[in-house]
C-alpha positions in Angstrom: -195.3 -9.8 -288.5 -193.6 -10.2 -291.9 -190.5 -8.6 -291.0 -190.2 -10.7 -287.7 -190.8 -13.9 -289.4 -188.4 -12.9 -292.3 -185.6 -12.0 -290.0 -186.1 -15.2 -288.0 -186.1 -17.2 -291.1 -183.0 -15.8 -292.5 -181.2 -16.1 -289.0 -182.6 -19.7 -288.7 -180.9 -20.4 -292.2 -177.7 -19.0 -291.2 -177.4 -21.1 -287.8 -178.6 -24.1 -289.7 -175.6 -23.6 -292.0 -173.5 -23.6 -289.1 -175.0 -26.9 -287.7 -174.7 -28.5 -291.0 -171.4 -27.3 -292.3 -169.1 -27.1 -289.2 -167.2 -30.1 -288.0 -169.3 -32.5 -286.0 -168.9 -31.9 -282.4 -167.4 -28.4 -282.7 -168.4 -25.5 -280.6 -170.0 -23.9 -283.8 -171.6 -26.9 -284.8 -173.2 -27.2 -281.2 -174.2 -23.6 -281.2 -175.8 -23.8 -284.5 -177.8 -26.8 -283.4 -179.0 -25.1 -280.1 -180.1 -21.9 -281.8 -181.8 -23.8 -284.6 -183.7 -25.7 -282.2 -185.1 -22.7 -280.3 -185.4 -20.4 -283.2 -187.3 -23.0 -285.2 -190.0 -23.4 -282.6 -190.2 -19.6 -282.3 -190.4 -19.2 -286.0 -193.2 -21.9 -286.2 -195.4 -20.0 -283.8 -194.8 -16.6 -285.2 -195.3 -18.0 -288.8 -198.8 -19.1 -287.8 -199.4 -15.8 -286.2 -198.3 -14.1 -289.4 -200.7 -16.3 -291.4 -203.7 -15.5 -289.1 -202.8 -11.7 -289.0 -202.4 -11.5 -292.8 -205.8 -13.6 -293.5 -207.7 -11.2 -291.0 -206.1 -8.2 -292.7 -207.0 -9.6 -296.1 -210.6 -10.2 -295.0 -210.9 -6.8 -293.6 -209.3 -4.8 -296.5 -211.1 -7.2 -299.0 -208.0 -8.3 -300.8 -208.6 -10.4 -304.0 -208.1 -14.3 -303.2 -204.9 -14.5 -305.5 -203.2 -11.4 -303.7 -204.0 -13.1 -300.3 -202.5 -16.3 -301.6 -199.3 -14.8 -302.8 -199.0 -12.8 -299.7 -199.3 -15.9 -297.3 -197.1 -18.0 -299.5 -194.3 -15.5 -299.6 -193.9 -15.7 -295.8 -192.6 -19.3 -296.5 -189.6 -18.4 -298.7 -186.7 -16.5 -297.0 -186.4 -12.9 -298.0 -189.6 -12.8 -299.9 -191.7 -12.0 -296.8 -189.9 -8.4 -296.9 -191.2 -8.0 -300.5 -194.7 -9.4 -299.7 -195.0 -7.0 -296.6 -193.9 -4.0 -298.9 -196.6 -5.0 -301.5 -199.3 -5.7 -299.1 -198.7 -2.3 -297.3 -198.7 -0.4 -300.6 -201.8 -2.2 -301.8 -203.7 -1.7 -298.6 -202.9 1.9 -298.4 -204.1 2.4 -301.9 -207.4 1.1 -300.9 -207.9 3.6 -298.1 -209.8 6.7 -298.9 -208.6 10.1 -297.7 -210.8 11.5 -294.6 
């Protein structure tokens, strides 16, 4: 989920830039506006799912409160969600005991 949310957020920022910096009424400005409208909604829903899934994982893996908070907040910053996912995966795997 962190990867999906992160990629959508970066894409959203790129198209938001098109909407913002292209000449008003141009094809690129309109395309940026259309894409950000739909991607913004998708990103919002998927981010909520990310928060829920990360909270459930934190509870199940018994992450410390600070670790959980940092992981959840990192999903709001472009590109940091990739780092947070890697960090959470590494930490959770370290908690697992070999069978």
